[in-house]
N, C-alpha and C positions, 0 to 999 in steps of 0.2 A: 504493500500500500504506500501511497505517497506521504512523505513526511509533512508536506504542507497541510494536509487534511487534519492531522493531529495538532499541528501548530494553530490552525484556525479554531479548533475545539477549545484549546487552552485559552485563547484570546476571548472567546465568547463567554466562558465561565468567569473569567476575571472581570469582564465588563458587566456581567450580571451582578457580581459582588459589589462593584463600584456603584451601580444603580441602586442596590439595596441600601448602601451607606448614604447616598444622596437623598433617597426617599425618606430615610429616617431623619436626616437633617431638616428637610422641608417640613416634615410632620411636626418637628419641635421648634419651628421658627418663633413661636410665641411662648415657649416654655422658659420660665424664669431660671436663670443660672445654668441653662443648658450649654454644653460645650460640643461643638460640631466634630464630626469624624472626617477623616481624609484617607483615601486609599492610594497607595503607590504600588507600582508594578516593578518586577525585575525579570530578566531573561532566565530561561532554564539552561540546563547543561547543553553544550554544543558538541555535536558529533565531529570527531577528528577525521578528516579525509586524508590529509597529509601533514606531517609534522614540520616544524621549522628546522632549517639547517643554518649552521654558522658559516661565515666566510672561510674559504680554504683555497690555498694556491692562487690561481688566476681567476677564481669565480667568487662572486659576492654571496652573501647570505640570502636565504629565501624564507618568506613568511609562511606561517602555518595556514592550511586551508581547513576551515571549519564551517559547518552548517548548523545553525541554531534550531532547537527543537520546541520553540514556543516560549510562552511567558508564564509567570506565576505571580501570586500576590506577594509583594514585598513586605508592606506594613499596612495596618489599619490604625491610624493615629487618632488620638483625642487631642484636638487643638485647644490648648488651655489659655487662649488669649481672652482678654476682658471684653465683656459685652457693654453696650451703652447702659447708662443709669437713668431710670425713669422715676420721676417724682410721683408719689402716691398720696401723700398727706396723712397716711396712717401711721400712728406712733410705733406699732410693733413691726413695721416693715423696715428691713435693714439691707443696705448694699455695702459691699466691701470695695473701697477704692484702693486698689493695689493687690498684692499677693495675699494668699491665705484662704482658709476654709472654715466655716462654722463647724464646730464639733457637736454631734448629736448622738444620743445613746438610746438603744431600744431596751435597756435593762441589763444587757450583758455585753454588747459589742458597740464600739464607737464607729460611727460613720462620719463622712465629711461632705459638706454641700456648700454651694455658692448661692443657693436660693434662700433668701432671708425673709420670706413671708411666714412670720411666726404668730402664735396664738396663745391664749391662756386657757388652761383646762379648769375644771370645777374646783381644783385644789389650789389654783393660782400659780401653777407651774408653767413656765414658758416652754412651749412645744412646737413641733412642726405640724403641718397639715395632717400627717399620718400619726401623730401622737408621740413622736420621738422627743426625748427631753433634750433641750439645749443645755450645753455644759458651761460651767463657769470656770475661771482659772483655779487650778488646784483640784479640779474634779467636783462633781456633784451637780444637782439640778438648781435652776434659778427659780425662786419663788417670789411672787409679788402678792402680799396679803390682800385679802378682799376688803380689809378695813382701810386700805390706803386711799388717800384723797386723790393723788395723781402720781404719775411716774413718767420718766423720760429716759432715753438712752443716748449717751453722748458719743462723740467721735472716738473717744478712748475706750469705749465698751462699758463704761460705768452705767449701771442701772440705778438712776436716782429716784428714790421713792420718798414721797411726802406723806406723812401719816395723817390721821384724822384731825390732829391739832395744828397742822400746817408746818410741822418740823420735818427737816430732811433726815431720814433714817441714817445713822452712822454705819460704817462697815458694809456698805452696799456691795453686791456681787459685781464682778466684771465678766462679760461674755468672753469666752476663750476662742482663740483662733489657732489653727494648725498650719504649718508649712512643711513641705517635703523637699528633699534634695532633688527628686525627679517627679514633678507634678504629673507629667504625662504617663508615668508608670502606674497611676491610680486606676483601679478597675471600676467601670460603671456598675452599680448595684441596683439600678432602677429607682423610681420614686425620687429623682433629682439627687441621688446619693452616690458617693464614691466610697470604695473600700480600699484599704491599704493592701498592697501586693508586695511580693518579695523583691520587686525592682523599683518600688517607689521610695524605699527607705523608711525609717521610723519618723513619726511626726515630731516636729519641734513645736511645743505647746507654749502659749503665753498670751498676754494681753495684746490687743491691737497696737501695732507699732513696734512690737518686740520681735526679734529674730527675722527682721526684714519684712514682716507682714504689713498690710495696709491698715487704714483706719476706716471707721464706719461713716456712712452717709445715712442719717436718720430719715425716716418717712420716705424711703426710696427703695427700688428694687433693681437688681441687675438683669437686663434682658439677655436673651440668647445671643451668641456671637455668630449666628448664621446670617450670611449675606445672600439674599435671594437671587440677586443678579449673578453672583458667582456660581451659585448652585445650579441655576438654569443653564448657564454657559457650560458648566461641567457636564450637565445632563445631555446637552446636545452633542458634546464631544464623545461621551460614552455611547450614545445612541449610534453615532456615525462609526465609531470604532467597532461596535458590535456588528453593524451592517457590513463593514469592510471584511470582517472575519467570516461572515456567512458567505460573502462572495468568494473568498479563498476556498471554502469547502465546495461551493457550487462549481468553480472552475476545476478543482481537482477531480470532482465527480465526472465532469465532461471529458477530461483527459482519460480517466479510467474507462469510460464508455467507448472512446475511440480505440483504446487498446483491445477491448473485448471485441469490437467490430472488425478488427484485423483478420479474424478467423473466417469471416464471411467471404 
């Protein structure tokens, strides 16, 4: 069989994966804190037709002759660039201006997120939309008593609580941020969450502004970093790449048909 046919099949599979990633990006264009994916390709092993020779005597060297056998997925990256910040006017909405992730806990495991749309549960704990507890520096949940008159969150992560008498509560908690040596090594865990992996490194935990982390923008949320114009352009490129690979298979099939017809 012709090698070009199998090369075309590998190209079609790769562009299908690229379209899957693009489709997920477009589906999450309005997801708070979402980080887009990116697909890269690399060539497969090449078949050696003739090896290279070194210069000898009165004859110069000759380069190797190789035929490539298609392509494969190189990487599927998570692009951790910042999205635009949108003002909401809601006091429990937070955006991170700079590096870092909110630390949330499901009771046993820490997860990390850039989505800062937080809420209060019936016990006054600060939680995500799925009920995971937002963590404070040093560990533990953040609680705002129901008897509080008002509260606010500063750029430094301090949760300023005013009691029923109008006094600011001392020793208020600070929302914790995490930073990793390799942010792109984090694994997506669904629900706007990232999980630590063996290649992300251990989290550096601290208050906003510590360990190179950013600060908070109160009453605002970070939007997705998906650029629709870029995604649509990549979608056209992927579609045409897929189409070109189908033409390779069709042309290879026509050549095989001509070979079969030689017997007639």
